[in-house]
Residue, then its C-alpha position, 0 to 999 in steps of 0.5 A: m500500500d502506498n505510504a501516502f494513502v489516506p483512506s476516505s472510507a472503510p475497505e470492502q473487505g477487511v480493515y485498515i490498521s495504523g499505529l503499529v510499531l515494528y521492533n528489531a527490523f526495518w520495513d522496506t517501503r519499496r519492496q513492502c516487506v520486513t528487512l534486516p538489519c535494524t535495531g530499535t523501532r520503526q513505525l509501520p505504514l497503514i496496513w490493510l488487513k484482510f482474510l486470504d485463504m491461501m489453501a482455497e485460492p491458489s492464485a494467492k500464492d502467486e503474489f509471492d516469489e517463494d524463492e525470495i519472499q517468505i511470510f513471517a507470523c509476526p507477534l503483535v502485543c499491546y501496551h497501555d503506556s508508551e513510557d512504561k513497557s512493564n505493562i505489555s500484554p501477552i501476544i494477542t495475535h500474529l500478523c502475517l508479514p512478507t519478509c526477504f529473511s528467514k523466519e528463524t532469523l526474525k524469531q532469533r532477533r525477537v522481531h515483533l509489533t506493538v500497538k498502544m491501547a487507548 
């Protein structure tokens, strides 16, 4: 999704999500995937979260070149105060993000997403 995109209405399918912060990795806006190396945090652009049944829709697999891009089930946690990281909740879900690095490397680097709950 284009970084300059600002939705004017809800999508026909799924939801738009903003405010996600990526830890220990970098979001490559050109290739639209998680990349390394990076330490610290990076604000993710607006994400369009939609259901995609890759078993039922074989064409969905064609969107990714399996030799180059993998799908990483990135943990998503929430917190209530940006200053106090001690109140981080357990993982609430995983978001599937494209990556050009091995899933094992991302797990070892503890790549994860956070979202602040109001």
